[in-house]
C-alpha positions as CSV (number, residue, x, y, z in Angstrom):
1,M,84.6,93.5,96.7
2,G,83.5,90.0,96.1
3,S,85.3,89.8,92.7
4,L,88.7,90.5,94.4
5,I,88.4,87.2,96.2
6,Q,88.9,85.5,92.8
7,C,92.2,87.4,92.2
8,P,94.5,87.1,95.2
9,E,97.0,89.6,93.8
10,L,94.4,92.3,93.6
11,K,92.9,91.4,96.9
12,K,96.3,91.7,98.6
13,K,97.0,95.0,96.9
14,Y,93.5,96.3,97.9
15,L,93.9,95.3,101.5
16,G,97.3,96.9,101.8
17,L,96.1,100.1,100.2
18,K,93.0,100.2,102.3
19,K,95.1,99.9,105.4
20,R,97.4,102.8,104.4
21,R,95.2,105.1,102.4
22,G,91.6,104.2,103.2
23,G,88.9,102.2,101.4
24,K,87.8,104.8,98.8
25,K,91.3,105.5,97.6
26,A,92.0,101.7,97.5
27,V,89.0,101.1,95.3
28,I,90.1,103.8,92.9
29,A,93.7,102.4,92.8
30,I,92.4,98.9,92.0
31,A,90.0,100.2,89.4
32,R,92.8,102.0,87.7
33,K,95.0,98.9,87.8
34,L,92.2,96.9,86.3
35,L,91.5,99.5,83.6
36,T,95.2,99.6,82.7
37,A,95.3,95.8,82.5
38,I,92.2,95.8,80.3
39,W,93.7,98.4,78.0
40,H,96.8,96.4,77.6
41,I,94.9,93.2,76.9
42,L,92.8,94.9,74.2
43,S,95.5,96.9,72.6
44,K,98.0,94.1,72.5
45,N,95.4,91.4,71.9
46,E,97.0,89.2,74.6
47,A,95.5,87.0,77.3
48,Y,95.6,88.3,80.9
49,N,98.7,87.4,82.8
50,A,98.4,87.5,86.6
51,E,102.1,87.0,86.9
52,L,102.7,90.6,85.8
53,H,101.1,91.9,88.9
54,R,103.6,90.1,91.0
55,K,106.5,91.5,88.9
56,A,105.2,95.1,89.1
57,D,105.0,95.0,92.9
58,K,108.5,93.8,93.6
59,P,111.5,96.2,93.5
60,P,114.2,95.4,91.0
61,V,116.7,92.8,92.1
62,A,119.8,94.8,91.2
63,R,119.8,98.1,93.0
64,E,123.2,99.3,92.1
65,L,123.9,102.8,90.9
66,T,126.9,104.5,89.6
67,T,128.0,107.6,91.4
68,A,126.8,109.7,88.5
69,Q,123.4,108.0,88.5
70,A,123.1,108.5,92.3
71,V,124.0,112.2,92.1
72,A,121.5,112.7,89.2
73,F,118.8,110.9,91.2
74,L,119.4,113.0,94.2
75,H,119.4,116.2,92.1
76,S,116.0,115.2,90.6
77,K,114.7,114.8,94.2
78,G,115.8,118.3,95.1
79,F,119.0,117.5,97.0
80,V,122.1,119.7,96.8
81,I,125.3,117.6,96.7
82,V,128.4,119.1,98.3
83,D,131.8,117.4,98.0
84,E,133.2,117.3,101.6
85,E,136.8,117.5,100.5
86,T,136.6,120.4,98.1
87,G,133.4,122.0,99.2
88,E,132.2,122.4,95.7
89,V,128.6,121.7,94.7
90,A,128.2,118.7,92.4
């Protein structure tokens, strides 16, 4: 993992994954991340931008949902929504 020392973003990601998932899965995850970056560099003919790693790891700033969006999200996760007042399933 000597090459990760050159890229602090990947090193931090690797160490976090290694702690949670184990070394082998962390190596595969970092390899996939690198291959995805390489594919984008070659397909878009752009220079590597390390700042994109930081953006991808942060949650979105605005975490507001409408009621309809929240209900749709919960339905997609398998929850059943019941209105407490009427008792009907949303």
